[in-house]
MIBA-982781 format. One record per residue: residue number from 1; residue in one letter; x negated, y, z negated of N, C-alpha, C in turn. Coordinates in pm, whole numbers, plus 50000, padded with zeros to 5 digits. Last residue first. Layout:
% residues N
REC     i   aa     n.x     n.y     n.z    ca.x    ca.y    ca.z     c.x     c.y     c.z
REC   NUM    A       X       Y       Z       X       Y       Z       X       Y       Z
...
END
This chain:
% residues 248
REC     i   aa     n.x     n.y     n.z    ca.x    ca.y    ca.z     c.x     c.y     c.z
REC   248    A   48850   52104   50937   48906   52202   50844   48813   52228   50725
REC   247    G   48789   51932   51146   48690   52034   51106   48739   52132   51005
REC   246    D   48824   51579   51144   48887   51711   51142   48787   51812   51090
REC   245    A   48880   51246   51267   48792   51355   51220   48867   51485   51226
REC   244    P   49087   51056   51299   48947   51012   51288   48855   51118   51231
REC   243    S   49375   51114   51082   49302   51132   51207   49156   51090   51188
REC   242    N   49510   51118   50844   49558   51028   50949   49489   51045   51084
REC   241    W   49404   51308   50680   49408   51170   50630   49442   51070   50741
REC   240    I   49452   51535   50839   49315   51490   50813   49314   51344   50770
REC   239    E   49731   51559   50828   49664   51540   50957   49523   51482   50936
REC   238    W   49761   51610   50555   49820   51488   50612   49757   51457   50747
REC   237    A   49641   51862   50542   49582   51749   50470   49631   51617   50527
REC   236    K   49826   52010   50685   49691   51996   50740   49618   51880   50672
REC   235    E   50037   51998   50506   50052   51938   50639   49916   51916   50705
REC   234    A   49922   52142   50295   49960   52002   50275   49975   51930   50409
REC   233    Q   49897   52397   50397   49774   52322   50365   49803   52175   50345
REC   232    L   50171   52459   50429   50083   52452   50546   49955   52373   50516
REC   231    Q   50261   52456   50164   50323   52370   50264   50231   52351   50384
REC   230    L   50100   52653   50049   50093   52516   50001   50151   52419   50103
REC   229    M   50188   52882   50190   50048   52840   50196   50033   52693   50156
REC   228    K   50449   52895   50101   50422   52867   50243   50279   52821   50263
REC   227    L   50403   52956   49823   50471   52835   49866   50441   52798   50011
REC   226    G   50289   53177   49697   50201   53082   49763   50268   52959   49819
REC   225    N   50474   53485   49774   50415   53386   49684   50339   53281   49764
REC   224    S   50453   53825   49869   50465   53685   49910   50407   53596   49802
REC   223    I   50569   54159   49947   50521   54055   49855   50538   53917   49915
REC   222    T   50520   54500   50011   50550   54370   50069   50492   54264   49975
REC   221    A   50634   54747   49771   50529   54673   49842   50586   54547   49907
REC   220    G   50808   54895   49614   50829   54891   49758   50726   54815   49837
REC   219    R   50789   54869   49347   50727   54989   49406   50730   54987   49559
REC   218    Q   50899   54629   49289   50962   54748   49231   50909   54876   49294
REC   217    K   50709   54460   49406   50841   54474   49466   50911   54600   49418
REC   216    G   50497   54473   49220   50481   54524   49356   50615   54551   49422
REC   215    E   50616   54354   48998   50562   54490   48987   50545   54553   49126
REC   214    K   50670   54102   49105   50781   54190   49066   50736   54335   49055
REC   213    L   50413   53996   49133   50493   54026   49252   50609   54120   49220
REC   212    F   50344   53978   48859   50256   54047   48955   50335   54089   49079
REC   211    L   50540   53809   48764   50541   53950   48721   50454   54035   48813
REC   210    T   50646   53604   49047   50570   53630   48924   50584   53777   48884
REC   209    E   50876   53427   49190   50843   53569   49182   50776   53596   49048
REC   208    A   50883   53156   49155   50879   53208   49292   50841   53356   49296
REC   207    P   50661   53057   48880   50789   53092   48942   50773   53152   49082
REC   206    N   50524   52889   49134   50619   52862   49026   50584   52948   48905
REC   205    Y   50325   52965   49301   50457   52942   49363   50564   52912   49258
REC   204    I   50032   53167   49332   50127   53095   49247   50260   53080   49320
REC   203    L   49902   53343   49492   49888   53201   49524   49982   53114   49441
REC   202    D   50055   53635   49598   50023   53554   49481   50014   53408   49520
REC   201    Y   50003   53944   49742   50017   53801   49770   49971   53724   49646
REC   200    L   50113   54254   49839   50072   54173   49725   50104   54027   49753
REC   199    L   50040   54526   50025   50082   54387   50040   50024   54309   49921
REC   198    H   50135   54875   50035   50060   54761   49983   50125   54627   50019
REC   197    K   50298   55080   50106   50199   55037   50205   50125   54910   50161
REC   196    P   50449   55147   49885   50512   55067   49990   50416   55021   50099
REC   195    T   50196   55110   49620   50285   55187   49707   50353   55095   49808
REC   194    I   50049   55118   49296   50098   55038   49409   50202   55119   49487
REC   193    H   49985   55251   49069   49927   55302   49194   49965   55218   49317
REC   192    Q   50088   55118   48859   50150   55247   48891   50098   55306   49022
REC   191    Y   49929   54898   48809   50042   54881   48901   50108   55014   48940
REC   190    P   49621   54846   48762   49706   54965   48745   49823   54966   48846
REC   189    I   49598   54503   48637   49565   54607   48736   49659   54726   48715
REC   188    D   49566   54227   48508   49560   54360   48448   49509   54462   48549
REC   187    P   49801   53978   48611   49668   54040   48620   49673   54185   48572
REC   186    K   50032   53854   48361   50005   53910   48494   49863   53968   48495
REC   185    N   50272   53657   48173   50138   53707   48201   50127   53764   48342
REC   184    E   50509   53535   48139   50502   53674   48091   50366   53736   48120
REC   183    T   50501   53270   48205   50547   53363   48309   50541   53509   48266
REC   182    N   50385   53012   48137   50339   53142   48083   50373   53256   48179
REC   181    P   50442   52762   48239   50547   52832   48164   50508   52969   48111
REC   180    F   50412   52926   48555   50502   52862   48459   50423   52766   48371
REC   179    T   50162   53180   48589   50212   53047   48623   50306   52996   48514
REC   178    G   50044   53410   48508   50183   53418   48551   50244   53286   48588
REC   177    L   49722   53348   48614   49804   53435   48530   49945   53449   48587
REC   176    P   49536   53205   48755   49657   53134   48714   49753   53221   48632
REC   175    T   49421   53407   49038   49411   53360   48900   49538   53283   48865
REC   174    C   49444   53525   49275   49394   53388   49279   49373   53334   49137
REC   173    N   49635   53760   49426   49611   53701   49294   49571   53555   49309
REC   172    V   49536   54010   49642   49570   53868   49632   49536   53816   49493
REC   171    I   49627   54295   49807   49582   54245   49678   49630   54100   49663
REC   170    V   49565   54542   50042   49603   54402   50026   49544   54353   49893
REC   169    L   49461   54794   50038   49607   54782   50044   49657   54638   50039
REC   168    Y   49226   54981   49913   49249   54837   49929   49400   54810   49922
REC   167    E   49264   55256   49878   49178   55207   49986   49205   55060   50018
REC   166    G   49417   55288   49659   49457   55361   49779   49380   55316   49901
REC   165    L   49276   55150   49472   49401   55090   49520   49456   55164   49642
REC   164    I   49068   55339   49440   49039   55204   49491   49166   55139   49545
REC   163    D   49209   55564   49340   49130   55573   49463   49105   55435   49524
REC   162    E   49325   55470   49102   49410   55514   49213   49334   55519   49345
REC   161    N   49126   55182   49001   49192   55311   48979   49272   55350   49103
REC   160    L   48929   54939   48850   49040   54966   48941   49110   55096   48903
REC   159    D   48745   54879   48657   48702   54966   48767   48820   55013   48853
REC   158    K   48855   54693   48494   48846   54829   48442   48807   54929   48551
REC   157    Y   48815   54460   48631   48951   54514   48627   48952   54658   48577
REC   156    S   48515   54500   48828   48585   54456   48707   48726   54516   48711
REC   155    L   48397   54388   49147   48456   54489   49061   48510   54424   48935
REC   154    Q   48078   54287   49292   48218   54265   49254   48265   54379   49163
REC   153    G   47813   54329   49328   47899   54347   49444   48046   54323   49416
REC   152    E   47717   54094   49087   47676   54206   49172   47765   54212   49296
REC   151    A   48009   53982   48903   47871   53968   48950   47839   54090   49036
REC   150    P   48227   54054   48630   48186   54072   48769   48037   54050   48793
REC   149    S   48429   53914   48453   48283   53919   48435   48220   53934   48573
REC   148    R   48677   53939   48553   48658   53984   48415   48509   53994   48383
REC   147    S   48677   54059   48894   48654   53957   48793   48644   54019   48654
REC   146    V   48748   54079   49231   48769   54144   49102   48762   54037   48994
REC   145    F   48580   54099   49545   48630   54020   49432   48646   54108   49309
REC   144    T   48680   54245   49848   48599   54257   49728   48663   54175   49617
REC   143    H   48670   54262   50207   48729   54216   50081   48628   54228   49968
REC   142    D   48781   54346   50534   48684   54364   50426   48748   54324   50293
REC   141    I   48890   54131   50779   48937   54219   50672   48831   54226   50563
REC   140    G   48863   53948   50986   48797   54078   50997   48845   54179   50895
REC   139    L   48953   53694   50966   49050   53795   51012   48988   53933   51028
REC   138    E   48735   53564   50858   48780   53526   50993   48875   53630   51052
REC   137    E   48735   53690   50609   48620   53705   50698   48659   53671   50842
REC   136    F   48974   53599   50502   48958   53741   50531   48841   53766   50626
REC   135    S   48907   53328   50472   49015   53368   50562   49003   53514   50601
REC   134    F   48711   53347   50276   48675   53294   50407   48781   53333   50511
REC   133    A   48868   53437   50061   48762   53523   50115   48721   53478   50255
REC   132    V   49025   53209   50022   49089   53336   50058   48986   53430   50122
REC   131    A   48831   53029   49940   48905   53002   50064   48973   53129   50114
REC   130    K   48758   53150   49702   48658   53136   49807   48725   53108   49942
REC   129    S   48983   53129   49546   48944   53263   49592   48839   53255   49703
REC   128    A   48984   52861   49481   49085   52910   49574   49047   53047   49629
REC   127    G   48769   52847   49293   48764   52779   49422   48862   52830   49523
REC   126    G   48750   53180   49140   48748   53034   49143   48747   52978   49284
REC   125    T   48772   53451   49083   48653   53405   49157   48641   53253   49161
REC   124    G   49014   53721   49086   48966   53589   49047   48853   53542   49136
REC   123    L   49170   53888   49334   49168   53879   49188   49131   53737   49148
REC   122    I   49049   54062   49591   49074   53923   49554   49059   53913   49403
REC   121    L   49159   54324   49793   49105   54287   49663   49145   54143   49634
REC   120    A   49089   54430   50128   49162   54347   50032   49085   54330   49902
REC   119    K   49152   54634   50414   49068   54600   50299   49152   54528   50195
REC   118    R   49339   54677   50608   49201   54653   50651   49107   54615   50539
REC   117    H   49628   54737   50689   49576   54635   50596   49436   54591   50638
REC   116    E   49728   54899   50884   49659   54964   50772   49597   54864   50673
REC   115    E   49859   54724   51059   49737   54790   51102   49657   54847   50985
REC   114    H   49973   54444   50860   49993   54561   50946   49858   54628   50972
REC   113    L   50072   54108   50786   49970   54212   50799   50011   54322   50895
REC   112    L   50242   53898   50784   50271   54007   50692   50178   54126   50709
REC   111    P   50149   53693   50946   50273   53762   50985   50306   53884   50899
REC   110    Q   49908   53613   50792   49902   53689   50918   50032   53758   50958
REC   109    L   49964   53445   50572   49938   53588   50554   49955   53668   50683
REC   108    S   49987   53187   50659   50102   53246   50591   50086   53397   50573
REC   107    A   49737   53140   50771   49856   53128   50856   49979   53191   50792
REC   106    Q   49568   53176   50547   49556   53261   50665   49683   53259   50750
REC   105    F   49651   52971   50369   49657   53113   50332   49659   53201   50455
REC   104    G   49605   52739   50519   49738   52769   50468   49754   52914   50432
REC   103    Y   49326   52763   50564   49420   52757   50676   49561   52796   50631
REC   102    Y   49222   52756   50307   49198   52874   50389   49298   52880   50506
REC   101    D   49300   52501   50221   49355   52621   50156   49341   52743   50247
REC   100    T   49166   52295   50326   49284   52338   50403   49350   52458   50338
REC    99    N   48857   52162   50337   48930   52274   50278   49044   52314   50372
REC    98    Y   48724   51838   50246   48775   51936   50341   48837   52053   50266
REC    97    G   48487   51577   50191   48566   51690   50142   48602   51788   50252
REC    96    T   48482   51228   50204   48454   51353   50275   48547   51462   50226
REC    95    L   48330   50947   50093   48431   51044   50053   48394   51177   50118
REC    94    D   48270   50607   50211   48237   50748   50189   48359   50830   50148
REC    93    N   48330   50358   50302   48212   50372   50216   48176   50517   50188
REC    92    R   48580   50392   50418   48541   50262   50364   48426   50274   50266
REC    91    G   48701   50714   50300   48666   50616   50402   48626   50484   50338
REC    90    V   48924   50950   50203   48853   50833   50153   48828   50734   50267
REC    89    K   48912   51293   50204   48947   51177   50284   48860   51060   50238
REC    88    I   49035   51549   50005   48931   51447   50020   48987   51331   50102
REC    87    V   49087   51895   49967   49131   51769   50029   49012   51675   50040
REC    86    N   48968   52115   49868   49102   52085   49814   49162   51959   49876
REC    85    V   48657   52257   49783   48728   52146   49847   48867   52131   49785
REC    84    A   48416   52512   49855   48523   52457   49771   48601   52355   49853
REC    83    G   48253   52649   50026   48199   52609   49897   48304   52559   49800
REC    82    I   48280   52741   50288   48363   52800   50183   48305   52770   50045
REC    81    Q   48101   52582   50432   48090   52728   50437   48164   52794   50322
REC    80    E   48204   52330   50371   48067   52364   50332   48047   52515   50331
REC    79    A   48452   52345   50487   48444   52325   50342   48305   52362   50291
REC    78    K   48372   52367   50754   48435   52482   50688   48436   52467   50537
REC    77    N   48254   52115   50807   48180   52240   50827   48241   52356   50748
REC    76    S   48320   51880   50540   48345   51934   50673   48270   52067   50685
REC    75    L   48075   51700   50350   48176   51805   50362   48199   51838   50509
REC    74    G   48003   51386   50179   47979   51493   50274   48094   51590   50277
REC    73    S   48047   51232   49958   47942   51189   50051   47906   51300   50148
REC    72    L   48095   51383   49630   48137   51347   49765   48019   51309   49853
REC    71    Y   48022   51485   49392   48065   51345   49391   48106   51296   49530
REC    70    P   47973   51756   49418   47859   51665   49402   47894   51516   49406
REC    69    I   48250   51856   49435   48161   51847   49552   48042   51753   49532
REC    68    V   48404   51904   49213   48411   51770   49273   48306   51749   49383
REC    67    A   48381   52172   49142   48311   52071   49060   48308   51933   49123
REC    66    E   48552   52309   49311   48408   52321   49330   48333   52208   49260
REC    65    K   48800   52219   49227   48777   52241   49371   48629   52259   49405
REC    64    Y   48891   52172   48965   48788   52084   49022   48753   52110   49169
REC    63    P   49089   52245   48778   48971   52332   48796   48857   52263   48872
REC    62    I   49300   52302   49059   49229   52360   48945   49208   52255   48837
REC    61    T   49296   52017   49289   49341   52147   49240   49258   52191   49121
REC    60    V   49299   51820   49578   49222   51863   49461   49271   52001   49419
REC    59    N   49438   51525   49718   49437   51670   49710   49361   51704   49582
REC    58    F   49293   51233   49867   49327   51315   49751   49353   51460   49794
REC    57    G   49346   50908   50019   49313   51049   50020   49360   51121   49895
REC    56    R   49374   50637   49978   49336   50683   50112   49294   50830   50114
REC    55    I   49327   50383   49740   49341   50527   49764   49291   50562   49904
REC    54    D   49287   50124   49666   49391   50149   49766   49408   50296   49800
REC    53    S   49114   50099   49458   49060   50073   49593   49161   50101   49703
REC    52    R   49070   50231   49178   49183   50233   49270   49134   50220   49414
REC    51    E   48836   50222   49030   48952   50148   48980   49065   50138   49081
REC    50    R   48656   50388   49162   48626   50246   49147   48750   50164   49111
REC    49    I   48782   50636   49137   48759   50577   49270   48736   50427   49259
REC    48    L   48765   50668   48859   48896   50667   48926   48885   50602   49063
REC    47    S   48496   50685   48822   48564   50566   48771   48703   50554   48831
REC    46    P   48443   50941   48940   48389   50817   48999   48460   50691   48951
REC    45    F   48589   51124   48759   48629   51101   48898   48572   50972   48957
REC    44    D   48501   51195   48515   48588   51077   48521   48625   51040   48665
REC    43    E   48373   51432   48539   48287   51313   48528   48368   51183   48532
REC    42    I   48564   51624   48517   48533   51579   48652   48444   51455   48649
REC    41    K   48804   51559   48258   48676   51615   48303   48638   51551   48435
REC    40    P   49065   51465   48234   49020   51571   48143   48888   51634   48183
REC    39    I   49282   51422   48512   49160   51379   48443   49106   51494   48357
REC    38    D   49554   51306   48653   49520   51413   48560   49399   51368   48478
REC    37    F   49662   51234   48938   49549   51184   48861   49499   51298   48773
REC    36    N   49987   51170   49051   49897   51267   48991   49787   51195   48913
REC    35    V   50060   50996   49361   50063   51011   49215   49967   51121   49171
REC    34    Y   50240   50849   49616   50160   50966   49580   50174   50987   49429
REC    33    S   50265   50586   49865   50295   50646   49735   50197   50760   49706
REC    32    H   50414   50386   50122   50322   50493   50081   50363   50546   49943
REC    31    D   50611   50215   50199   50493   50153   50138   50391   50257   50091
REC    30    A   50801   50366   50326   50834   50312   50194   50713   50252   50123
REC    29    L   50830   50592   50515   50706   50523   50480   50720   50468   50338
REC    28    Q   51015   50756   50643   51048   50616   50614   50921   50532   50591
REC    27    L   50980   51020   50656   50911   50942   50759   50935   50791   50744
REC    26    K   51121   51095   50430   51167   51141   50561   51106   51058   50673
REC    25    E   50958   50978   50231   51098   50937   50246   51150   50972   50384
REC    24    F   50723   51120   50261   50722   50976   50284   50864   50922   50305
REC    23    K   50815   51374   50184   50766   51352   50320   50768   51203   50354
REC    22    E   50868   51337   49915   50979   51370   50005   50940   51344   50151
REC    21    R   50606   51291   49832   50708   51189   49810   50828   51212   49901
REC    20    F   50488   51534   49901   50452   51412   49974   50550   51298   49950
REC    19    Y   50617   51718   49724   50614   51739   49868   50588   51608   49943
REC    18    V   50567   51620   49466   50705   51632   49515   50707   51639   49668
REC    17    Q   50284   51637   49467   50352   51511   49440   50494   51513   49494
REC    16    S   50232   51913   49518   50188   51808   49610   50264   51678   49591
REC    15    F   50325   52062   49300   50387   52077   49431   50357   51956   49518
REC    14    S   50354   51912   48980   50273   51954   49093   50356   51963   49220
REC    13    Y   50333   51885   48639   50421   51923   48749   50334   51969   48864
REC    12    S   50100   51805   48513   50220   51724   48495   50326   51757   48600
REC    11    I   49829   51878   48516   49908   51886   48639   50034   51801   48630
REC    10    N   49581   51908   48367   49710   51963   48323   49803   51985   48442
REC     9    K   49366   51901   48641   49377   51898   48496   49504   51970   48455
REC     8    G   49333   51683   48928   49330   51812   48860   49337   51793   48711
REC     7    V   49415   51531   49225   49317   51534   49117   49313   51674   49058
REC     6    L   49683   51358   49364   49630   51489   49328   49535   51475   49211
REC     5    G   49694   51099   49620   49714   51159   49490   49649   51293   49473
REC     4    F   49801   50794   49783   49744   50928   49787   49768   50993   49652
REC     3    L   49782   50469   49914   49803   50554   49798   49731   50687   49818
REC     2    P   49926   50210   50100   49847   50334   50105   49884   50425   49988
REC     1    M   49916   49879   50000   50000   50000   50000   49913   50125   50000
END
């Protein structure tokens, strides 16, 4: 029986599990299954592989998109460029990492972009933010990371002011702030400077409208959650698992 699953931490509820179980039903793939592999530390990953010889592929989520890389046999070109993995294809004797986050984000973002959207702030510096940055590079949009502990060339949340938000009209939340059940949380940015010219995109999909997005909506900004991105990256993952090779 072909088995697929999600590797992460604290993933009792996951988009991927629901999505693929419904997909298998629609495709009448009764012998296929999808489960969550909630592991407390990435060092448990090799034993998971050894114990489940029927695994064909994984999705990877927080906090292992970067940490899983040393355990893989190789990476696709784009996963290597991005430096993060959210899909693993299991071969007979190898594990290959791919990144479909960048594809899902880029394809869901493009219809929302306007001429003035030339600069973007990326809130957070984890694995998902790297895929977002790669997408912006392909789209020709200048971008800057915002972090609580900024490295060189990055901004801190304290740096954000009216001038910066007037220049960076696209803001993407790549942090978990606002995710269910902690829906009262939001990134600490000066929302009073958000305007109808802004585009706020949240990678979170549960709840459908986070406080981050609500703040933008109240000020007339274009908003989007991460559901479409997840759907698109999941479909790309399915293609990878069922094809000889893929460059994602």
